C-alpha positions in Angstrom: -10.7 18.2 -13.8 -7.4 19.0 -14.9 -6.3 15.7 -17.2 -6.1 17.8 -20.3 -3.7 20.1 -18.8 -1.8 17.7 -16.8 -1.2 15.4 -20.0 -0.1 18.1 -22.2 2.3 19.7 -19.5 3.7 16.1 -19.0 4.3 15.7 -22.7 6.1 19.1 -22.6 8.8 18.2 -20.2 9.1 14.7 -21.3 10.5 15.7 -24.6 12.9 18.0 -22.4 14.5 15.1 -20.4 16.8 14.1 -23.3 18.5 17.4 -23.3 21.6 17.7 -21.0 21.8 21.7 -21.9 18.7 24.0 -22.6 19.1 26.5 -25.3 17.1 29.6 -25.9 15.0 27.8 -28.5 14.3 24.8 -26.2 12.9 27.2 -23.5 11.0 29.2 -26.2 9.6 26.1 -27.7 8.6 24.9 -24.1 7.1 28.2 -23.0 5.0 28.2 -26.5 3.7 24.6 -25.6 3.0 25.8 -21.9 0.9 28.9 -23.2 -0.9 26.4 -25.5 -2.1 23.9 -22.9 -3.0 26.7 -20.4 -5.1 28.5 -23.4 -6.8 25.0 -24.3 -7.5 24.5 -20.2 -9.7 27.9 -20.9 -7.6 29.9 -18.7 -8.0 33.6 -18.9 -5.3 35.3 -21.3 -3.9 37.8 -18.9 -3.1 35.0 -16.7 -1.7 32.8 -19.5 0.7 36.0 -20.4 1.9 36.9 -16.6 2.4 32.9 -16.0 4.7 32.5 -19.4 6.6 35.5 -18.9 7.5 34.3 -15.5 8.3 31.1 -16.4 10.7 32.1 -19.6 12.5 34.8 -17.2 13.2 32.2 -14.7 14.4 29.3 -17.1 17.0 31.8 -18.6 18.4 32.1 -15.3 21.3 30.8 -13.5 19.2 28.1 -11.8 18.7 26.5 -14.9 21.7 26.9 -16.7 23.7 25.9 -14.1 21.7 22.9 -13.1 22.9 19.2 -13.6 19.4 18.3 -14.8 18.0 21.5 -16.7 14.9 19.4 -17.7 14.0 19.0 -13.4 14.6 22.5 -13.0 11.9 23.8 -15.5 9.4 21.4 -14.0 10.4 22.9 -10.4 10.2 26.5 -11.9 6.6 25.6 -13.3 5.5 23.9 -10.2 6.5 27.0 -8.1 4.5 29.3 -10.5 1.6 27.1 -10.4 1.4 27.2 -6.8 1.8 31.1 -6.9 -0.8 31.4 -9.4 -3.5 29.2 -7.3 -2.5 31.4 -4.1 0.5 30.6 -2.6 -0.2 29.4 0.7 -3.3 27.6 2.1 -5.8 30.4 3.4 -7.6 29.5 6.6 -10.9 30.6 7.9 -10.6 33.6 10.5 -12.6 33.3 13.3 -14.4 35.9 15.6 -13.0 36.7 18.7 -16.4 36.4 20.6 -18.3 33.6 19.0 -20.5 33.2 16.6 -18.4 33.3 13.5 -20.4 34.5 10.6 -19.9 32.9 7.4 -21.8 34.4 4.4 -22.0 32.3 1.0 -22.7 34.1 -2.1 -22.8 33.0 -6.0 -24.8 32.3 -9.0 -27.6 30.2 -8.7 -26.6 26.5 -10.0 -23.4 26.8 -8.7 -24.1 24.3 -5.8 -24.3 27.0 -3.0 -26.6 25.0 -0.9 -25.0 21.5 -1.1 -21.7 23.6 -0.6 -23.1 25.0 2.7 -24.0 21.6 4.0 -20.6 20.2 3.1 -18.9 23.0 4.9 -20.9 23.0 8.1 -19.9 19.1 8.3 -16.3 20.0 7.6 -16.3 22.3 10.5 -18.2 20.0 12.7 -15.4 17.4 12.4 -12.9 20.1 13.2 -14.6 20.4 16.7 -17.4 23.4 16.0 -20.9 23.6 16.3 -22.3 25.2 13.2 -25.8 26.6 12.2 -26.9 26.6 9.0 -29.2 29.2 7.9 -31.8 29.4 4.9 -31.7 32.8 3.8 -32.3 31.7 0.1 -36.1 32.6 -0.1 -36.3 33.0 -3.8 -35.8 29.6 -5.1 -38.3 26.9 -5.2 -37.6 24.4 -2.5 -34.4 26.0 -1.5 -35.1 25.9 2.4 -36.3 22.3 2.1 -33.2 21.3 0.0 -31.2 23.2 2.8 -32.7 21.0 5.8 -32.1 17.8 3.8 -28.5 18.7 3.3 -28.2 19.8 7.0 -29.8 16.4 8.1 -27.4 14.6 6.0 -24.4 16.6 7.7 -25.5 16.5 11.1 -25.6 20.1 11.7 -28.7 22.4 12.8 -30.5 24.3 10.5 -32.4 27.7 11.3 -35.6 28.1 8.9 -38.0 30.4 10.4 -39.7 31.0 6.9 -41.0 28.9 4.1 -39.4 30.4 1.3 -40.7 30.0 -2.2 -40.7 33.9 -2.6 -42.1 34.1 1.3 -40.0 36.2 3.8 -37.6 38.8 4.8 -33.8 37.1 3.8 -32.0 39.9 5.7 -34.2 39.8 8.9 -33.7 36.0 8.8 -29.8 36.4 8.4 -30.2 39.1 11.3 -32.3 37.0 13.7 -30.0 33.9 13.2 -27.1 35.6 14.8 -29.3 35.7 18.2 -30.5 32.0 17.6 -26.9 31.0 17.3 -26.1 32.4 20.7 -29.3 30.9 22.4 -28.0 27.5 21.1 -24.5 27.8 21.8 -23.5 27.6 18.0 -20.0 29.1 17.4 -20.4 29.5 14.0 -23.2 30.7 11.8 -23.3 29.9 7.9 -25.7 31.9 5.9 -26.7 30.4 2.2 -27.7 33.4 0.1 -30.2 33.4 -3.0 -28.6 33.3 -6.4 -29.8 34.3 -9.8 -29.3 32.6 -13.3 -27.4 35.9 -14.2 -26.2 38.6 -12.6 -28.5 41.6 -11.8 -29.0 44.6 -9.4 -31.8 43.3 -7.4 -29.6 40.3 -6.3 -26.6 42.5 -5.4 -28.6 44.7 -3.3 -30.1 41.7 -1.3 -26.6 40.3 -0.7 -25.2 43.5 0.0 -27.9 44.4 2.5 -27.3 40.6 4.0 -23.8 41.8 4.3 -24.7 45.1 6.0 -27.1 43.1 8.5 -24.8 40.7 10.1 -21.2 41.9 9.3 -19.9 38.5 8.2 -16.2 37.3 9.3 -15.8 35.8 6.1 -17.9 36.5 2.7 -17.4 33.3 0.3 -17.8 33.3 -3.5 -19.0 29.9 -4.7 -18.1 29.4 -8.2 -18.7 26.6 -10.6 -15.5 25.1 -11.7 -16.8 24.0 -15.0 -18.1 27.5 -16.4 -14.3 28.5 -17.5 -14.1 32.3 -18.3 -17.6 32.9 -17.2 -16.1 32.7 -13.5 -13.9 35.6 -14.1 -16.3 37.9 -15.3 -18.8 36.6 -12.4 -16.2 36.9 -9.7 -15.2 40.5 -11.3 -19.0 41.5 -10.8 -19.4 40.1 -7.2 -16.3 41.7 -6.2 -17.6 45.1 -7.3 -21.1 44.8 -6.1 -20.8 42.7 -2.8 -17.1 41.8 -2.1 -15.7 38.8 -0.7 -13.2 37.4 1.1 -12.1 34.0 -0.6 -13.5 31.6 -3.3 -14.8 28.2 -3.1 -14.7 26.1 -6.2 -17.4 23.5 -6.9 -17.6 20.4 -9.2 -13.9 20.0 -9.4 -14.7 16.2 -10.0 -16.2 17.4 -13.3 -14.6 16.8 -16.9 -14.4 20.5 -17.8 -11.2 21.9 -18.5 -10.2 23.9 -15.1 -9.3 27.3 -16.2 -11.6 29.0 -13.7 -9.3 27.5 -10.8 -6.1 28.9 -12.4 -8.0 32.3 -13.4 -10.2 33.7 -10.4 -7.0 33.7 -7.9 -5.3 35.7 -10.4 -7.9 38.2 -11.5 -9.5 38.8 -8.2 -6.3 38.6 -5.8 -8.5 36.7 -3.6 -7.4 33.3 -2.5 -9.2 29.8 -3.3 -10.1 28.4 0.3 -12.2 25.3 -0.1 -12.8 22.9 -3.0 -15.9 20.4 -3.4 -14.8 17.4 -5.4 -17.9 15.1 -5.5 -21.5 15.0 -5.0 -21.3 13.2 -1.4 -21.4 15.7 1.7 -17.9 14.5 2.6 -16.4 15.2 -0.7 -15.1 18.5 0.4 -11.7 19.7 1.7 -9.5 23.0 2.3 -7.7 24.0 -0.9 -4.0 23.6 -0.8 -2.2 25.3 -3.5 1.0 23.3 -3.5 -1.1 20.1 -3.7 -3.2 21.1 -6.4 0.3 22.0 -8.3 1.4 19.0 -7.8 -1.8 17.1 -9.1 -1.5 19.1 -12.3 2.3 18.2 -13.1 1.1 14.3 -12.3 3.3 14.3 -9.2 0.4 12.9 -6.9 -0.6 14.2 -3.8 0.6 11.9 -1.2 -0.2 14.5 2.1 -4.0 14.4 1.1 -3.8 10.9 0.9 -2.3 10.5 4.5 -4.6 12.7 6.0 -7.6 10.7 4.6 -6.1 7.8 6.0 -5.5 9.0 9.3 -9.3 10.3 9.3 -10.3 6.8 8.3 -8.1 4.3 10.0 -8.2 3.8 13.9 -4.5 3.6 15.0 -5.3 0.6 17.7 -7.2 -1.3 14.8 -4.2 -0.5 12.3 -1.7 -1.8 14.7 -4.0 -5.1 15.4 -4.2 -5.4 11.4 -0.8 -4.9 10.9 0.5 -7.5 13.3 -1.9 -9.8 11.5 -0.6 -9.2 8.2 3.1 -9.7 9.4 2.3 -13.2 10.3 0.2 -14.2 7.2 -1.6 -17.1 8.6 -3.6 -15.2 11.1 -5.0 -12.9 8.5 -8.4 -14.4 7.5 -11.1 -13.3 4.9 -13.0 -11.5 7.9 -10.0 -9.2 8.0 -9.7 -8.9 4.1 -13.4 -7.8 4.4 -13.0 -5.2 7.3 -9.8 -3.6 5.4 -11.5 -3.0 2.3 -14.5 -1.4 4.2 -11.8 1.0 5.6 -10.4 1.7 2.1 -13.8 2.5 0.8 -14.6 4.8 3.5 -11.6 7.1 2.2 -13.5 7.4 -0.8 -13.4 6.1 -4.5 -10.7 4.1 -5.7 -9.9 5.9 -8.7 -9.6 8.9 -6.4 -7.3 7.4 -4.4 -5.0 5.8 -6.9 -5.1 9.4 -8.5 -3.5 10.8 -5.8 -0.1 8.6 -6.3 2.8 10.1 -8.3 2.9 9.2 -12.2 -0.8 7.9 -12.2 -1.6 10.2 -14.7 0.1 7.5 -17.5 -2.3 5.0 -16.3 -5.5 7.0 -16.4 -7.4 4.8 -18.7 -6.6 1.7 -16.3 -7.5 3.9 -13.4 -10.9 4.9 -14.8 -11.9 1.5 -15.6 -11.9 0.6 -12.2 -15.5 -0.1 -10.9 -16.1 0.5 -7.2 -19.2 -1.9 -7.6 -16.5 -4.7 -7.9 -15.6 -4.4 -4.3 -19.2 -4.5 -3.4 -19.3 -7.7 -5.0 -16.4 -8.9 -3.3 -18.1 -7.8 0.0 -21.0 -10.0 -1.2 -19.3 -13.1 -1.7 -17.5 -12.8 2.0 -20.7 -12.4 3.5 -22.3 -15.2 2.0 -19.8 -17.2 3.7 -20.2 -18.9 7.1 -18.0 -17.5 9.8 -15.8 -20.9 9.7 -15.3 -20.6 5.8 -14.2 -16.9 6.4 -11.7 -18.3 9.3 -10.3 -21.0 7.2 -11.1 -20.9 3.4 -9.5 -24.2 3.1 -12.6 -25.8 3.7 -14.3 -24.5 0.9 -15.1 -27.2 -1.4 -17.2 -27.3 -4.7 -20.6 -27.5 -2.8 -19.8 -24.8 -0.7 -18.4 -22.5 -3.4 -21.8 -23.3 -5.2 -24.0 -22.3 -2.2 -21.7 -19.1 -2.0 -21.9 -18.1 -5.4 -25.8 -18.6 -5.0 -26.2 -16.4 -2.1 -24.0 -13.5 -3.4 -25.3 -13.3 -6.7 -22.2 -14.1 -8.7 -20.8 -17.3 -10.7 -18.9 -20.1 -9.1 -15.7 -18.8 -11.1 -15.8 -15.5 -9.2 -15.7 -17.2 -5.9 -13.1 -19.5 -7.3 -11.2 -16.2 -8.3 -11.4 -14.4 -4.7 -10.5 -17.6 -3.0 -7.7 -18.1 -5.0 -6.4 -14.2 -5.0 -6.7 -14.6 -1.1 -4.5 -17.3 -0.7 -2.2 -16.0 -3.4 -2.0 -12.6 -1.0 -1.5 -15.1 1.9 1.5 -16.7 0.2 2.9 -13.2 -0.5 2.6 -12.1 3.3 4.4 -15.0 4.5 7.1 -14.1 2.2 7.4 -10.5 3.4 7.0 -11.7 7.0 9.8 -14.2 6.2 12.1 -11.5 4.7 11.7 -12.8 1.2 14.4 -15.3 1.7 17.0 -12.0 1.8 19.9 -12.4 4.3 20.2 -10.3 7.2 16.1 -9.6 6.8 13.7 -11.0 9.5 13.0 -14.7 8.7 15.6 -14.6 5.8 18.4 -17.2 5.1 19.5 -19.1 8.0 22.6 -17.6 10.1 25.6 -19.8 11.2 24.2 -19.9 14.5 21.0 -21.3 13.4 22.4 -23.8 11.3 25.0 -24.7 14.3 21.6 -25.0 16.4 20.2 -27.3 14.0 23.3 -29.7 13.6 23.0 -29.9 17.3 19.6 -31.5 17.1 21.3 -34.6 15.6 21.2 -36.2 12.5 18.8 -38.5 10.6 19.9 -42.2 9.8 18.8 -43.0 5.8 17.2 -46.0 5.3 19.3 -46.9 2.4 21.9 -49.3 3.9 24.3 -48.4 1.6 24.4 -44.9 3.0 24.3 -45.8 6.6 27.2 -48.0 6.1 29.2 -45.1 4.8 28.0 -43.0 7.4 26.5 -40.7 5.2 23.2 -38.9 6.8 20.0 -38.3 4.4 20.1 -34.5 5.1 23.5 -34.3 3.3 23.4 -36.0 0.0 27.0 -34.9 -1.1 28.4 -36.2 2.3 30.1 -32.7 3.1 28.8 -32.7 6.6 29.3 -36.4 7.9 30.8 -37.3 11.4 35.0 -37.3 11.6 36.2 -41.1 11.1 37.3 -43.2 13.9 40.5 -43.3 14.8 42.3 -46.3 13.3 40.1 -46.5 10.5 43.4 -45.9 8.0 42.8 -45.2 4.4 39.7 -47.1 3.9 38.5 -46.0 7.4 38.5 -42.4 5.6 35.6 -43.7 3.6 33.5 -43.1 6.3 35.0 -39.7 6.9 35.4 -36.7 4.8 36.0 -38.4 1.3 33.5 -41.2 1.0 32.9 -41.2 -2.9 34.6 -43.9 -5.0 35.2 -43.5 -8.8 32.8 -45.2 -10.9 32.9 -49.2 -11.0 34.6 -49.5 -7.5 31.6 -48.9 -5.7 31.3 -51.2 -2.3 28.9 -53.9 -2.1 25.6 -53.6 -0.1 26.1 -53.8 3.6 30.0 -53.9 3.6 31.7 -51.8 6.6 35.3 -51.0 5.8 35.5 -49.8 9.3 35.7 -53.3 10.8 38.7 -54.3 8.6 42.0 -55.1 10.9 44.3 -52.9 9.2 47.3 -51.3 10.6 47.0 -47.4 11.8 48.4 -44.8 9.8 51.9 -43.5 11.4 
């Protein structure tokens, strides 16, 4: 969504890094580039003016002029201002003191209200609540059926007493749903209201009547993040006609310029509370202004990545897998498949990599990643026998041909997977062994370890000349040979610390100088 804006801002800041001091001309040029970047992203003009003015004012202050790295300070200022324009702090739902909490959704037709109702219900269910979806959109064809399907996917109950398609009273349905929620012990009611292709008085009146009938604790305005400037106009009309407490952005995964997200909050004064980032029911989360600003500036979103990992990975299972990874040998293709499936449950690989800092510079490579490659790898592993998964070394040519046929891939694909797995095993062994770094677990041998190795004894060389000189096979340079016997004299030291003779004076094979009867050195 914010790729163009992110690329423009990143290029602006990269040009500042070479400057040790920022002049007024530098600040004006940077502000001009930021203004162009925001306008290209379809941000409303009043928002752009206020944003750029605030950045220029702070950039000319002491926090930049006295900074050791002015470019970093400008990035920090832009980040701070982006957070403010997006809402400052994360806005949480207000819950009623006495259940049920009533949440009413409003917005134009086509913004994804019905799908979003299911996503919100699933999100609340994961938080430990028992939500009830209410089908109060009785105008749009098959809207009731759609909500029932979405509710089933989300695993939540749906209250739909009327068939819809123009039949039924939406205000009465909304009013009766409160009593139904109390009877069925639902602590949250989510009312899906009707939308129109455009703003009209009939639509506004119906939404206002439902609001008056149920007195919702939260009225959420659902806006399509891809419609740009029209989002601001629509938001203002709903603010005057119905009123709302928060904004929900849909289709944030689209390829539009994303100006709506930066404009709606500033124009209406209402916080963005949730964001939908995909078509799946689970592609939904609370909106965090600081994390979104960090993504726009290509600084990543590590907190969201950690939260997704915590929701996906079981702690006990993760500890067990960590011990296998540390050992290297115990890590099998079965474990590899299990790890891959857990990563897939976190979401598309492209989205996960996009949360890493600096990944904007590798966007083309990330976009080329196809999640179907992981499915093909899973198919290859599943085509193996349990014995082959435990010990891939037994996979010979005929086995590889059978696996390729069973998984619908080529033999070279099977070869590549097995080779990469062995490489990964070697890497894990090296990491477990401390990479040969002194002081690391499993690193280079310490003096104590060397002494212990010496205590185990030495091997005797098969070469009779070396054996005669007392030179062990594990010490080719003769530095660790035994001490000479007493009485060996000068030639006796040939079997000691200085066994080497000059070229041309080599002793004959089998010659033992220690047996010579020579007087001792005094």
